[in-house]
C-alpha positions as CSV (number, residue, x, y, z in Angstrom):
1,M,22.1,13.0,18.3
2,T,19.2,13.9,16.1
3,S,16.2,15.4,17.8
4,S,12.8,14.0,17.5
5,A,11.7,17.0,15.5
6,E,14.3,16.3,12.9
7,R,13.7,12.6,12.4
8,T,11.9,11.3,9.3
9,V,9.4,8.6,9.8
10,P,8.2,6.3,7.0
11,T,4.6,6.7,6.1
12,M,2.2,5.6,3.4
13,A,1.1,8.3,1.0
14,Y,-1.9,7.1,-0.9
15,G,-0.5,3.6,-1.2
16,I,3.2,4.4,-1.8
17,P,5.7,4.5,1.1
18,I,7.5,7.8,1.3
19,E,9.7,9.7,3.7
20,E,7.9,12.5,5.3
21,T,9.5,15.0,7.6
22,D,7.9,15.7,11.0
23,E,5.7,18.8,10.8
24,R,7.6,20.4,13.7
25,A,10.8,20.5,11.7
26,H,9.3,23.1,9.4
27,R,9.4,26.7,10.4
28,L,6.3,27.7,8.4
29,P,2.9,26.2,9.3
30,V,1.4,23.9,6.8
31,G,-1.2,26.5,5.7
32,L,1.4,28.9,4.6
33,R,3.8,26.5,2.8
34,A,1.1,24.5,1.1
35,P,0.9,26.8,-2.0
36,V,4.5,26.1,-2.8
37,E,4.8,22.5,-1.8
38,A,5.6,19.9,-4.5
39,R,2.4,18.0,-3.8
40,T,0.3,21.0,-4.6
41,W,2.0,21.5,-8.0
42,R,1.8,17.8,-8.8
43,E,-1.9,17.6,-8.1
44,F,-2.4,20.9,-10.0
45,A,-0.7,19.5,-13.0
46,Y,-2.9,16.4,-12.7
47,L,-6.1,18.4,-12.6
48,L,-5.0,20.4,-15.7
49,L,-4.4,17.2,-17.6
50,N,-7.8,15.9,-16.7
51,L,-9.4,18.0,-19.4
52,P,-7.5,16.7,-22.5
53,M,-7.5,13.1,-21.1
54,G,-11.2,13.4,-20.4
55,V,-12.0,14.7,-23.8
56,A,-9.9,11.9,-25.5
57,G,-11.5,9.2,-23.4
58,F,-15.1,10.5,-23.8
59,V,-14.8,11.0,-27.6
60,W,-13.3,7.5,-28.0
61,T,-15.8,5.8,-25.8
62,V,-19.0,7.5,-27.2
63,T,-17.9,7.2,-30.8
64,M,-16.8,3.6,-30.7
65,L,-19.7,2.3,-28.5
66,S,-22.2,4.1,-30.6
67,L,-20.6,2.7,-33.8
68,G,-20.5,-0.8,-32.3
69,A,-24.1,-0.7,-31.1
70,G,-25.2,0.6,-34.5
71,L,-23.4,-2.3,-36.3
72,L,-24.8,-5.0,-34.0
73,I,-27.2,-6.0,-36.8
74,T,-24.1,-7.3,-38.5
75,F,-21.2,-9.4,-37.1
76,I,-18.9,-6.4,-37.4
77,G,-20.6,-4.8,-34.3
78,L,-19.1,-7.2,-31.8
79,P,-15.4,-6.7,-32.8
80,V,-16.0,-2.9,-32.8
81,L,-17.5,-3.1,-29.3
82,V,-14.5,-5.2,-28.1
83,L,-12.2,-2.7,-29.8
84,A,-14.0,0.1,-27.9
85,L,-13.5,-1.6,-24.6
86,G,-9.9,-2.4,-25.4
87,G,-9.2,1.3,-26.1
88,C,-10.8,2.1,-22.7
89,R,-8.4,-0.4,-21.1
90,V,-5.5,1.4,-22.8
91,I,-6.8,4.8,-21.5
92,G,-7.1,3.2,-18.0
93,Y,-3.5,2.1,-18.2
94,V,-2.4,5.7,-19.0
95,E,-4.6,7.1,-16.2
96,R,-3.2,4.7,-13.6
97,S,0.3,5.7,-14.7
98,R,-0.6,9.3,-14.4
99,A,-2.1,8.9,-11.0
100,R,0.9,6.9,-9.9
101,S,3.4,9.6,-10.9
102,L,1.4,12.7,-9.9
103,L,-1.0,11.6,-7.2
104,W,1.2,8.9,-5.7
105,L,-1.6,6.5,-5.9
106,D,-0.4,3.0,-6.4
107,I,-3.2,0.9,-8.1
108,E,-2.6,-2.7,-9.1
109,E,-3.1,-3.5,-12.7
110,P,-6.4,-5.5,-13.3
111,A,-6.0,-9.1,-14.4
112,P,-6.3,-9.8,-18.1
113,V,-9.7,-11.1,-19.3
114,R,-9.6,-14.9,-19.6
115,S,-11.9,-16.8,-22.0
116,R,-13.4,-20.1,-20.7
117,S,-14.1,-21.3,-24.2
118,R,-11.9,-21.4,-27.3
119,G,-12.7,-19.7,-30.6
120,L,-13.3,-16.2,-31.7
121,L,-16.9,-15.9,-30.3
122,G,-15.7,-17.2,-26.9
123,R,-13.0,-14.5,-26.7
124,L,-15.3,-11.8,-27.9
125,G,-17.9,-12.9,-25.4
126,A,-15.4,-12.9,-22.6
127,Q,-14.3,-9.3,-23.4
128,L,-17.9,-8.1,-23.6
129,G,-18.8,-9.8,-20.4
130,S,-15.9,-8.4,-18.4
131,G,-16.9,-6.1,-15.6
132,V,-13.4,-4.6,-15.5
133,N,-13.7,-3.5,-19.2
134,W,-17.1,-1.8,-18.6
135,R,-15.8,-0.1,-15.5
136,H,-13.1,1.4,-17.6
137,A,-15.7,2.6,-20.1
138,V,-17.8,4.2,-17.3
139,Y,-14.6,6.0,-16.1
140,C,-14.0,7.4,-19.6
141,L,-17.6,8.7,-19.7
142,L,-17.6,10.2,-16.1
143,H,-14.1,11.6,-16.4
144,F,-14.9,14.2,-19.1
145,P,-17.4,16.3,-17.2
146,W,-15.3,16.0,-14.0
147,G,-12.3,17.0,-16.0
148,V,-14.0,20.1,-17.2
149,V,-14.9,21.0,-13.6
150,T,-11.4,20.4,-12.2
151,F,-9.7,22.2,-15.1
152,S,-11.9,25.3,-14.7
153,V,-11.7,25.5,-10.9
154,A,-8.0,24.8,-10.7
155,I,-7.0,27.2,-13.4
156,S,-9.4,29.9,-12.0
157,F,-8.0,29.7,-8.5
158,F,-4.4,29.7,-9.9
159,T,-4.7,32.6,-12.3
160,Y,-6.9,34.8,-10.1
161,G,-5.0,34.0,-6.9
162,W,-1.5,34.6,-8.2
163,G,-2.6,37.3,-10.6
164,L,-4.1,39.5,-7.8
165,L,-1.3,38.7,-5.4
166,T,1.3,40.0,-7.8
167,Y,-0.9,42.7,-9.3
168,P,1.2,45.6,-8.0
169,L,4.2,44.2,-10.0
170,W,2.4,44.2,-13.4
171,R,-0.1,47.1,-13.1
172,W,2.1,49.3,-15.3
173,V,1.0,47.2,-18.3
174,F,-2.5,48.9,-18.4
175,P,-1.5,52.6,-18.6
176,V,1.3,51.8,-21.0
177,Y,-0.5,49.5,-23.5
178,F,-4.2,49.9,-22.8
179,G,-4.5,53.6,-21.9
180,Q,-6.3,52.9,-18.6
181,Q,-5.4,53.4,-15.0
182,G,-5.4,49.7,-14.1
183,L,-7.4,46.5,-14.2
184,Q,-11.1,47.2,-14.7
185,I,-13.3,45.4,-12.2
186,Y,-16.6,46.6,-13.7
187,G,-17.9,49.5,-15.8
188,G,-18.5,50.5,-19.4
189,G,-19.1,53.4,-21.8
190,S,-16.5,55.3,-23.8
191,G,-15.2,58.8,-23.9
192,A,-16.7,61.2,-21.4
193,D,-19.4,58.6,-20.5
194,R,-16.8,56.0,-19.5
195,H,-17.3,54.9,-15.9
196,G,-16.3,51.9,-13.7
197,W,-13.7,50.8,-11.1
198,W,-10.1,50.4,-12.0
199,L,-7.6,49.0,-9.5
200,H,-5.0,51.8,-9.4
201,T,-5.0,53.4,-5.9
202,P,-2.8,52.1,-3.1
203,L,-5.9,50.9,-1.3
204,D,-7.1,49.1,-4.4
205,M,-3.7,47.3,-4.8
206,A,-3.6,46.4,-1.1
207,L,-7.1,44.9,-1.5
208,S,-6.1,42.9,-4.6
209,V,-3.0,41.6,-2.7
210,V,-5.3,40.5,0.3
211,V,-7.8,38.8,-2.0
212,G,-5.1,37.2,-4.0
213,A,-3.3,35.9,-0.9
214,L,-6.6,34.4,0.4
215,L,-7.2,32.6,-3.0
216,V,-3.6,31.4,-3.1
217,L,-3.8,30.0,0.5
218,A,-7.2,28.4,-0.3
219,S,-6.2,26.9,-3.7
220,P,-4.0,24.0,-2.3
221,W,-7.0,22.7,-0.3
222,V,-9.4,23.0,-3.2
223,I,-6.9,21.2,-5.4
224,R,-6.3,18.5,-2.8
225,G,-10.1,18.0,-2.4
226,M,-10.6,17.5,-6.1
227,A,-7.5,15.3,-6.4
228,H,-9.0,13.1,-3.7
229,V,-12.1,12.6,-5.8
230,D,-9.8,11.6,-8.7
231,R,-8.2,9.1,-6.4
232,L,-11.5,7.6,-5.6
233,L,-12.5,7.4,-9.3
234,V,-9.2,5.8,-10.3
235,S,-9.1,3.3,-7.4
236,G,-12.9,2.5,-7.7
237,L,-13.1,2.1,-11.5
238,L,-9.7,1.4,-12.8
239,G,-8.3,-1.0,-10.2
240,P,-8.9,-4.8,-9.9
241,S,-12.4,-5.8,-8.8
242,L,-13.2,-7.2,-5.4
243,L,-13.7,-10.6,-7.1
244,D,-10.2,-10.4,-8.6
245,H,-8.7,-9.5,-5.2
246,R,-10.6,-12.5,-3.7
247,V,-9.4,-14.9,-6.4
248,T,-5.8,-13.7,-6.0
249,E,-6.1,-14.1,-2.2
250,L,-7.6,-17.6,-2.5
251,E,-4.8,-18.7,-5.0
252,S,-2.2,-17.5,-2.5
253,D,-4.0,-19.2,0.4
254,R,-4.3,-22.4,-1.6
255,G,-0.5,-22.3,-2.3
256,A,0.1,-21.8,1.5
257,V,-2.2,-24.7,2.3
258,V,-0.5,-27.0,-0.2
259,D,3.0,-26.0,1.1
260,T,1.9,-26.6,4.7
261,A,0.4,-30.0,3.9
262,A,3.6,-31.0,2.1
263,A,5.7,-29.9,5.0
264,D,3.5,-31.8,7.4
265,L,3.8,-35.0,5.3
266,R,7.6,-34.6,5.2
267,R,7.6,-34.1,9.0
268,I,5.5,-37.2,9.5
269,E,7.7,-39.3,7.2
270,R,10.8,-38.1,8.9
271,D,9.5,-38.8,12.3
272,L,8.4,-42.3,11.3
273,H,11.7,-43.1,9.5
274,D,14.0,-41.7,12.2
275,G,11.9,-42.5,15.2
276,A,9.4,-45.4,15.4
277,Q,10.5,-47.2,12.2
278,A,14.2,-47.2,13.3
279,R,13.2,-48.3,16.8
280,L,11.0,-51.1,15.5
281,V,13.7,-52.4,13.1
282,A,16.2,-52.5,16.1
283,L,13.5,-54.2,18.2
284,A,13.1,-56.9,15.5
285,M,16.8,-57.5,15.5
286,D,16.9,-57.7,19.3
287,L,14.1,-60.2,19.4
288,G,15.8,-62.3,16.8
289,L,19.0,-62.4,18.9
290,A,16.9,-63.1,22.1
291,K,15.2,-66.0,20.3
292,E,18.6,-67.6,19.6
293,K,19.8,-66.9,23.2
294,L,16.8,-68.5,24.7
295,L,18.1,-71.9,23.6
296,E,21.7,-71.3,24.5
297,D,21.4,-69.2,27.7
298,P,17.8,-68.7,28.9
299,E,18.8,-66.2,31.5
300,V,20.5,-63.8,29.0
301,G,17.6,-64.4,26.5
302,A,15.0,-63.4,29.1
303,R,17.0,-60.3,29.9
304,M,17.1,-59.4,26.2
305,V,13.3,-60.0,25.9
306,D,12.8,-57.7,28.9
307,E,14.9,-54.9,27.2
308,A,12.9,-55.4,24.0
309,H,9.7,-55.0,26.0
310,G,11.0,-51.7,27.2
311,E,11.8,-50.7,23.6
312,V,8.2,-51.6,22.6
313,K,6.8,-49.2,25.2
314,V,9.1,-46.4,24.0
315,A,8.0,-47.1,20.3
316,L,4.3,-47.0,21.4
317,Q,4.8,-43.7,23.1
318,E,6.5,-42.2,20.0
319,L,3.6,-43.4,17.9
320,R,1.1,-41.8,20.3
321,D,3.1,-38.5,20.2
322,L,3.1,-38.7,16.4
323,A,-0.6,-39.4,16.3
324,R,-1.3,-36.5,18.6
325,G,0.7,-34.3,16.3
326,I,-1.5,-35.3,13.4
327,H,-4.8,-34.9,15.2
328,P,-5.2,-35.5,19.0
329,A,-7.9,-37.9,20.0
330,I,-8.9,-35.7,23.0
331,L,-9.7,-32.9,20.6
332,T,-12.1,-35.1,18.7
333,D,-13.7,-36.7,21.7
334,R,-13.9,-33.8,24.3
335,G,-13.4,-30.6,22.4
336,I,-11.1,-27.6,22.4
337,G,-11.2,-26.8,26.1
338,P,-9.9,-30.1,27.4
339,A,-7.5,-30.4,24.5
340,M,-5.9,-27.1,25.3
341,S,-5.7,-27.9,28.9
342,A,-3.8,-31.1,27.9
343,V,-1.4,-29.0,25.8
344,A,-0.9,-26.5,28.7
345,A,-0.1,-29.4,31.1
346,R,2.9,-30.3,28.8
347,C,4.2,-26.8,28.8
348,T,7.4,-26.1,31.0
349,V,5.8,-23.1,32.6
350,P,2.5,-22.9,34.5
351,V,-0.3,-22.0,32.1
352,E,-3.8,-20.8,33.0
353,V,-6.4,-21.8,30.4
354,T,-9.8,-20.1,30.0
355,V,-12.2,-21.2,27.2
356,E,-15.5,-19.5,26.8
357,L,-17.2,-20.8,23.7
358,P,-21.0,-21.3,23.3
359,A,-20.5,-24.3,21.0
360,R,-17.9,-26.3,19.1
361,P,-16.7,-24.9,15.7
362,V,-16.1,-27.1,12.7
363,P,-13.3,-29.6,13.1
364,A,-11.0,-27.8,10.6
365,I,-11.2,-24.5,12.6
366,E,-11.0,-26.4,15.9
367,G,-7.8,-28.2,14.7
368,I,-6.1,-25.0,13.5
369,A,-7.0,-23.3,16.9
370,Y,-5.5,-26.3,18.7
371,F,-2.2,-26.4,16.8
372,T,-1.9,-22.6,17.0
373,V,-2.1,-22.6,20.8
374,S,0.2,-25.7,20.8
375,E,2.9,-24.0,18.7
376,L,2.6,-20.7,20.7
377,L,3.0,-22.6,24.0
378,Q,6.1,-24.4,22.6
379,N,7.6,-21.0,21.8
380,V,6.8,-19.9,25.4
381,S,8.7,-23.0,26.7
382,K,11.7,-22.6,24.4
383,H,12.3,-18.9,23.9
384,S,10.3,-16.7,26.3
385,G,12.0,-17.2,29.6
386,A,8.6,-16.6,31.2
387,S,7.5,-17.8,34.6
388,R,3.8,-18.0,33.7
389,A,1.5,-17.9,30.7
390,V,-2.2,-17.4,30.0
391,V,-4.4,-18.9,27.3
392,D,-7.8,-17.3,26.6
393,V,-10.3,-18.5,24.0
394,W,-13.6,-16.7,23.3
395,R,-16.0,-15.8,20.5
396,V,-17.0,-12.4,19.2
397,E,-19.9,-12.5,16.7
398,D,-18.7,-14.7,13.8
399,R,-15.0,-14.8,14.9
400,M,-13.1,-17.0,17.3
401,L,-10.2,-15.3,19.1
402,L,-7.2,-17.0,20.8
403,Q,-4.8,-15.1,22.9
404,V,-1.6,-16.5,24.4
405,S,0.3,-14.1,26.7
406,D,3.4,-14.5,28.9
407,N,5.6,-12.4,31.2
408,G,8.8,-13.3,29.4
409,R,11.5,-11.3,27.7
410,G,9.5,-10.4,24.6
411,G,11.0,-9.6,21.2
412,A,8.8,-12.1,19.3
413,S,8.3,-11.1,15.6
414,V,6.4,-12.2,12.5
415,A,9.5,-11.6,10.4
416,A,10.1,-13.8,7.3
417,G,11.6,-17.1,8.2
418,S,10.4,-17.2,11.8
419,G,8.0,-19.8,13.1
420,L,5.4,-17.1,13.7
421,A,5.5,-16.2,10.0
422,G,4.6,-19.8,9.0
423,L,1.8,-19.7,11.6
424,A,0.5,-16.5,10.2
425,E,0.4,-18.0,6.7
426,R,-1.5,-21.0,8.0
427,L,-4.1,-18.7,9.7
428,D,-4.4,-16.6,6.5
429,S,-5.3,-19.7,4.5
430,V,-8.6,-19.8,6.4
431,D,-9.2,-16.0,6.5
432,G,-7.5,-15.8,9.9
433,V,-5.2,-13.1,11.4
434,L,-2.3,-13.2,13.7
435,V,-1.4,-10.1,15.7
436,V,1.9,-10.0,17.7
437,D,2.5,-7.5,20.5
438,S,5.9,-8.3,22.0
439,P,8.0,-5.3,22.9
440,A,11.6,-5.9,24.0
441,G,11.5,-6.7,27.7
442,G,8.0,-8.1,27.5
443,P,5.3,-9.0,28.1
444,T,4.3,-10.8,25.0
445,R,0.7,-11.0,23.8
446,I,-0.1,-12.9,20.6
447,T,-3.7,-12.9,19.4
448,A,-5.1,-15.2,16.7
449,E,-8.4,-14.5,15.0
450,L,-10.3,-17.3,13.1
451,P,-13.6,-17.4,11.4
452,W,-16.4,-19.1,13.4
453,R,-17.9,-21.9,11.4
454,A,-20.2,-24.0,13.5
């Protein structure tokens, strides 16, 4: 058996899942092993590359934007500005790749600029009006001074730290090649007037090792702090904008809504075709036979009419159930409280319903809340093995919360392909959230959160 100290647990490291061993599995504390960890050296390499990348981005951006602005009196200025922004986008692509490989920062590629009008001027205007393009240009301008700082600080901590720590190993260079006792800390003059402090005594070398060790131990945290600032710069300026995220989310939600509506229409068509429609066709045939029998054998004909009357009642009940599945009349007439009580009454286990809402939300949210509770209670009836269930509905600020809990066997999951996965997609289409807490053995607590729109 593997002990808990030796297990690896999946974690997220700056947006990318990695396997990270439990800290207790290491013999050295994190402060002592940090200087030689791969993460430290990756981030150190990233900080060193900041300077050449910052210089390249700054020179390109300043040169091309200045040239384009100076040529705006002619038509050539617009293409030059677009070319400048395009170069910044290329630099941004390189920077995202560098951050992905060295900082383990997974940033989505921003969406390409789309022009709403055709023609050259329309495309140029779309490029110049793109906020993503200008954020890339701002990154190129800010990254140069920050790259100077990170390069200077990182290389200073590295060289001074490791240099002083290993000084006793290379002190012999000074008397052999420079004619002095050791590394000179301060001093001046020449000949007989020469004075200063040279690290050459055992105490001096011990002091250099101590100072070097302190710098080496501190350097990983300085490097990580500066690398974190780089992560903020890359994610804030080179990633998709909030508007792009929202558009992508709305497109996904629209697809989910269309798929759900199509599935509902197919379900209604199937229920009508296989249920009420088939029963009504059979009823019409029975009534035709009964009409013929009434003339030949009135008693048999009357019995057939009586059976047809029973079939009419069953067909009406199926149509009522179908209409309730589309939108229940009790929800429109009396609101979500009585509607949920009616759903709870049809559940195979006793259900306690508590609704505390100051007012009624809009019909769309009310309908989604009703069908959410209805589907969750169906799951309780079919799969939970519970002896009781509780439904709570309340409002917190601008959100409406629904919670269905039971004392069943648990094990519910939002895994792909499950009914709860489809329910989560439907809630997500209106900015809702579904949270499932269902450990094996129970109890199960499923909470749905919907926007409050009165």
